[in-house]
LOKOLKE-682909 format. One line per field, with one value per residue: x, y, z of N, C-alpha, C in turn; residue number from 1. Coordinates in nm, 3 decimals. Example, Ala and Ser with C-alpha at 12.3 -4.5 7.8 and 13.67 -1.06 7.14 Angstrom:
% LOKOLKE-682909
n.u = (1.319,1.285) $
n.v = (-0.569,-0.225) $
n.w = (0.780,0.708) $
ca.u = (1.230,1.367) $
ca.v = (-0.450,-0.106) $
ca.w = (0.780,0.714) $
c.u = (1.320,1.290) $
c.v = (-0.330,0.003) $
c.w = (0.780,0.787) $
n = (1,2) $
This chain:
% LOKOLKE-682909
n.u = (-23.549,-23.492,-23.333,-23.444,-23.340,-23.197,-23.157,-23.108,-23.044,-22.911,-23.034,-23.295,-23.377,-23.604,-23.713,-23.652,-23.617,-23.928,-23.897,-23.813,-23.900,-24.185,-24.024,-23.976,-24.197,-24.360,-24.191,-24.208,-24.428,-24.510,-24.331,-24.468,-24.654,-24.945,-24.941,-24.742,-24.677,-24.899,-24.972,-24.666,-24.735,-24.983,-24.897,-24.732,-24.527,-24.478,-24.245,-23.991,-24.144,-23.973,-23.726,-23.808,-23.753,-23.546,-23.371,-23.714,-23.550,-23.298,-23.381,-23.570,-23.402,-23.273,-23.385,-23.472,-23.223,-23.131,-23.405,-23.272,-23.038,-23.160,-23.289,-23.112,-22.943,-23.237,-23.191,-23.003,-22.779,-22.664,-22.397,-22.216,-22.185,-22.470,-22.509,-22.273,-22.242,-22.489,-22.543,-22.358,-22.564,-22.756,-22.649,-22.539,-22.761,-22.908,-22.750,-22.771,-22.997,-23.106,-22.941,-23.048,-23.205,-23.432,-23.554,-23.653,-23.770,-23.979,-23.991,-23.721,-23.700,-23.902,-23.704,-23.559,-23.699,-23.784,-23.534,-23.432,-23.674,-23.586,-23.341,-23.449,-23.555,-23.363,-23.195,-23.390,-23.342,-23.104,-22.888,-22.845,-22.634,-22.412,-22.417,-22.188,-21.918) $
n.v = (1.148,0.809,0.550,0.239,0.036,-0.288,-0.559,-0.713,-0.526,-0.407,-0.187,-0.200,-0.533,-0.631,-0.634,-0.915,-1.098,-1.134,-1.260,-1.516,-1.626,-1.687,-1.869,-2.050,-2.143,-2.223,-2.404,-2.612,-2.614,-2.844,-2.954,-3.142,-3.193,-3.340,-3.149,-3.123,-3.302,-3.327,-3.141,-3.210,-3.414,-3.353,-3.197,-3.363,-3.498,-3.725,-3.863,-3.726,-3.780,-3.919,-3.786,-3.493,-3.441,-3.451,-3.315,-3.045,-3.058,-2.953,-2.694,-2.539,-2.547,-2.411,-2.119,-2.085,-2.017,-1.798,-1.631,-1.618,-1.457,-1.241,-1.185,-1.091,-0.861,-0.723,-0.705,-0.464,-0.575,-0.694,-0.946,-1.156,-1.250,-1.447,-1.568,-1.786,-1.958,-2.064,-2.150,-2.296,-2.519,-2.578,-2.746,-2.951,-3.039,-3.090,-3.344,-3.476,-3.561,-3.690,-3.963,-4.016,-4.071,-3.924,-4.033,-3.870,-3.663,-3.418,-3.394,-3.306,-3.086,-2.888,-2.849,-2.736,-2.502,-2.416,-2.345,-2.094,-1.971,-1.969,-1.829,-1.550,-1.510,-1.428,-1.262,-1.055,-1.034,-0.911,-0.665,-0.357,-0.329,-0.511,-0.542,-0.636,-0.425) $
n.w = (-0.704,-0.426,-0.456,-0.292,-0.031,-0.171,-0.132,0.230,0.503,0.736,0.768,0.734,0.902,1.014,0.808,0.636,0.926,0.856,0.622,0.728,0.950,0.770,0.499,0.692,0.847,0.539,0.463,0.717,0.719,0.444,0.541,0.689,0.643,0.425,0.193,-0.083,-0.160,-0.239,-0.457,-0.552,-0.741,-0.877,-1.103,-1.195,-1.112,-0.936,-0.897,-0.815,-0.505,-0.339,-0.214,-0.144,0.120,0.205,0.080,0.161,0.470,0.496,0.391,0.609,0.833,0.759,0.691,0.935,1.071,0.965,1.084,1.310,1.222,1.225,1.467,1.564,1.467,1.512,1.718,1.833,1.730,2.002,2.232,1.960,1.718,1.509,1.274,1.141,1.367,1.331,1.130,1.129,1.262,1.163,0.934,1.138,1.240,0.946,0.870,1.086,1.038,0.819,0.860,1.048,0.940,0.920,1.122,1.379,1.357,1.391,1.696,1.604,1.483,1.608,1.837,1.734,1.608,1.892,2.044,1.833,1.962,2.280,2.234,2.145,2.273,2.515,2.408,2.374,2.634,2.718,2.846,2.776,2.830,2.869,2.647,2.378,2.175) $
ca.u = (-23.543,-23.437,-23.305,-23.452,-23.246,-23.241,-23.097,-23.200,-22.963,-22.905,-23.081,-23.398,-23.416,-23.793,-23.743,-23.509,-23.747,-24.024,-23.888,-23.670,-24.066,-24.215,-23.947,-23.960,-24.353,-24.401,-24.097,-24.240,-24.593,-24.456,-24.200,-24.552,-24.798,-24.935,-24.901,-24.660,-24.706,-24.980,-24.942,-24.594,-24.841,-25.089,-24.797,-24.667,-24.378,-24.419,-24.125,-24.020,-24.190,-23.941,-23.682,-23.835,-23.703,-23.376,-23.387,-23.706,-23.569,-23.196,-23.411,-23.564,-23.287,-23.144,-23.423,-23.423,-23.054,-23.203,-23.388,-23.206,-23.009,-23.226,-23.352,-22.989,-22.966,-23.314,-23.125,-22.893,-22.659,-22.610,-22.321,-22.162,-22.300,-22.531,-22.503,-22.173,-22.273,-22.669,-22.550,-22.353,-22.576,-22.846,-22.653,-22.545,-22.930,-22.967,-22.656,-22.800,-23.181,-23.047,-22.781,-23.112,-23.309,-23.613,-23.671,-23.698,-23.810,-24.075,-23.845,-23.618,-23.773,-23.983,-23.676,-23.501,-23.770,-23.833,-23.403,-23.518,-23.739,-23.558,-23.256,-23.497,-23.617,-23.203,-23.143,-23.489,-23.356,-23.033,-22.960,-22.775,-22.475,-22.402,-22.375,-22.058,-22.022) $
ca.v = (0.997,0.744,0.464,0.156,-0.110,-0.460,-0.682,-0.671,-0.495,-0.411,-0.090,-0.349,-0.636,-0.621,-0.760,-1.031,-1.177,-1.204,-1.373,-1.590,-1.691,-1.702,-1.926,-2.168,-2.250,-2.230,-2.557,-2.683,-2.770,-2.887,-3.134,-3.203,-3.201,-3.401,-3.079,-3.048,-3.422,-3.287,-3.084,-3.260,-3.511,-3.305,-3.182,-3.508,-3.534,-3.772,-3.958,-3.659,-3.712,-3.946,-3.681,-3.423,-3.473,-3.436,-3.096,-2.938,-3.001,-2.843,-2.553,-2.552,-2.504,-2.280,-2.016,-2.059,-1.951,-1.651,-1.572,-1.587,-1.330,-1.108,-1.107,-0.997,-0.746,-0.709,-0.628,-0.397,-0.593,-0.759,-1.049,-1.198,-1.233,-1.599,-1.571,-1.909,-2.101,-2.074,-2.228,-2.439,-2.620,-2.613,-2.795,-3.100,-3.100,-3.216,-3.417,-3.576,-3.597,-3.797,-3.960,-4.098,-4.169,-3.938,-4.112,-3.790,-3.580,-3.413,-3.330,-3.238,-2.903,-2.857,-2.818,-2.585,-2.407,-2.325,-2.300,-2.001,-1.852,-1.906,-1.690,-1.421,-1.370,-1.427,-1.128,-0.910,-0.981,-0.867,-0.566,-0.292,-0.325,-0.636,-0.540,-0.592,-0.254) $
ca.w = (-0.647,-0.379,-0.437,-0.165,-0.072,-0.232,0.015,0.391,0.522,0.895,0.819,0.765,0.972,1.018,0.668,0.661,0.961,0.799,0.572,0.752,0.903,0.635,0.509,0.785,0.846,0.464,0.520,0.788,0.715,0.356,0.623,0.794,0.525,0.260,0.085,-0.117,-0.249,-0.344,-0.553,-0.710,-0.847,-1.008,-1.196,-1.267,-1.076,-0.829,-0.861,-0.693,-0.421,-0.248,-0.208,-0.169,0.269,0.151,0.077,0.266,0.569,0.542,0.413,0.685,0.954,0.693,0.736,1.073,1.076,0.855,1.101,1.455,1.242,1.174,1.591,1.648,1.405,1.545,1.889,1.795,1.732,2.096,2.175,1.871,1.538,1.492,1.147,1.172,1.427,1.389,0.979,1.170,1.381,1.078,0.916,1.174,1.222,0.898,0.877,1.176,1.047,0.673,0.860,1.150,0.858,0.926,1.202,1.484,1.243,1.425,1.737,1.593,1.466,1.739,1.900,1.677,1.666,2.083,2.036,1.799,2.010,2.289,2.180,2.076,2.484,2.546,2.316,2.415,2.859,2.763,2.922,2.694,2.935,2.892,2.456,2.257,2.104) $
c.u = (-23.492,-23.452,-23.361,-23.370,-23.263,-23.249,-23.148,-23.133,-22.984,-23.051,-23.300,-23.379,-23.495,-23.809,-23.726,-23.572,-23.893,-23.983,-23.779,-23.804,-24.102,-24.180,-23.953,-24.110,-24.372,-24.292,-24.170,-24.428,-24.560,-24.412,-24.368,-24.676,-24.830,-24.897,-24.887,-24.648,-24.723,-24.954,-24.868,-24.651,-24.906,-24.989,-24.724,-24.546,-24.300,-24.356,-23.998,-24.001,-24.070,-23.834,-23.668,-23.826,-23.609,-23.356,-23.505,-23.693,-23.451,-23.270,-23.493,-23.459,-23.213,-23.227,-23.485,-23.341,-23.105,-23.261,-23.321,-23.085,-23.111,-23.307,-23.204,-22.989,-23.085,-23.307,-22.983,-22.763,-22.608,-22.533,-22.268,-22.264,-22.352,-22.488,-22.361,-22.214,-22.430,-22.624,-22.490,-22.446,-22.736,-22.768,-22.598,-22.662,-22.930,-22.914,-22.751,-22.918,-23.180,-23.010,-22.918,-23.260,-23.477,-23.685,-23.740,-23.811,-23.903,-24.004,-23.718,-23.599,-23.851,-23.873,-23.558,-23.569,-23.771,-23.665,-23.396,-23.485,-23.716,-23.447,-23.268,-23.564,-23.430,-23.197,-23.272,-23.445,-23.261,-23.000,-22.834,-22.639,-22.409,-22.355,-22.231,-22.058,-21.864) $
c.v = (0.912,0.634,0.328,-0.035,-0.265,-0.587,-0.609,-0.652,-0.424,-0.265,-0.163,-0.470,-0.723,-0.747,-0.879,-1.143,-1.248,-1.321,-1.536,-1.682,-1.741,-1.870,-2.131,-2.206,-2.212,-2.477,-2.617,-2.699,-2.799,-2.989,-3.174,-3.229,-3.294,-3.268,-3.038,-3.184,-3.391,-3.256,-3.139,-3.308,-3.455,-3.235,-3.228,-3.545,-3.591,-3.755,-3.898,-3.640,-3.799,-3.834,-3.511,-3.355,-3.402,-3.241,-2.996,-2.921,-2.878,-2.688,-2.482,-2.469,-2.412,-2.130,-1.997,-1.987,-1.818,-1.578,-1.556,-1.456,-1.238,-1.013,-1.051,-0.911,-0.619,-0.634,-0.624,-0.444,-0.660,-0.890,-1.088,-1.284,-1.373,-1.677,-1.680,-1.995,-2.118,-2.162,-2.338,-2.567,-2.660,-2.721,-2.904,-3.167,-3.197,-3.275,-3.493,-3.681,-3.700,-3.863,-4.101,-4.121,-4.067,-3.936,-4.003,-3.686,-3.441,-3.352,-3.252,-3.061,-2.895,-2.783,-2.748,-2.458,-2.366,-2.354,-2.110,-1.863,-1.879,-1.803,-1.560,-1.363,-1.391,-1.285,-0.980,-0.874,-0.968,-0.731,-0.461,-0.295,-0.420,-0.637,-0.556,-0.486,-0.320) $
c.w = (-0.577,-0.360,-0.290,-0.184,-0.113,-0.159,0.167,0.473,0.697,0.906,0.804,0.748,0.974,0.907,0.653,0.739,0.938,0.711,0.564,0.792,0.863,0.586,0.539,0.818,0.667,0.477,0.572,0.785,0.575,0.416,0.664,0.707,0.442,0.124,-0.069,-0.202,-0.303,-0.479,-0.644,-0.767,-0.930,-1.022,-1.250,-1.264,-0.922,-0.810,-0.761,-0.515,-0.243,-0.186,-0.162,0.069,0.292,0.138,0.197,0.382,0.619,0.434,0.516,0.807,0.891,0.768,0.855,1.127,1.026,1.027,1.218,1.387,1.257,1.319,1.595,1.520,1.473,1.661,1.882,1.798,1.910,2.107,2.060,1.796,1.525,1.389,1.131,1.217,1.375,1.192,1.006,1.169,1.305,0.952,0.922,1.159,1.115,0.782,0.918,1.171,0.953,0.773,0.969,1.036,0.901,1.068,1.374,1.455,1.352,1.523,1.748,1.496,1.478,1.773,1.840,1.629,1.780,2.004,1.993,1.906,2.212,2.332,2.181,2.224,2.534,2.443,2.415,2.590,2.834,2.768,2.843,2.706,2.865,2.698,2.439,2.204,2.008) $
n = (1,2,3,4,5,6,7,8,9,10,11,12,13,14,15,16,17,18,19,20,21,22,23,24,25,26,27,28,29,30,31,32,33,34,35,36,37,38,39,40,41,42,43,44,45,46,47,48,49,50,51,52,53,54,55,56,57,58,59,60,61,62,63,64,65,66,67,68,69,70,71,72,73,74,75,76,77,78,79,80,81,82,83,84,85,86,87,88,89,90,91,92,93,94,95,96,97,98,99,100,101,102,103,104,105,106,107,108,109,110,111,112,113,114,115,116,117,118,119,120,121,122,123,124,125,126,127,128,129,130,131,132,133) $
């Protein structure tokens, strides 16, 4: 019996992409709709609702960093790995959003989603001869 890989390895970037996109979409729904507030209040933890944004937005940006890594793996590892810079950008966006007191949360989040989409287009249009081996 052959053992299945337990981690999201380079042989299985689709699984990593699905999990990253699923997490990002779930976090976006929880950030921009009252869904999570209703659920948390329904189980008697309504005192935590004021702190949800401090957790949800950093998780959203971290999930987008995971999506960038998965896209890079799917593209055949063209160019430098986005793991370090995507994580740094996620941390900077989270810090900026908290510092701005969530005033531009929707604009920053849509911009982060758009940046990951543009990165996917960039990876798809990069010629194989431009790839770093």
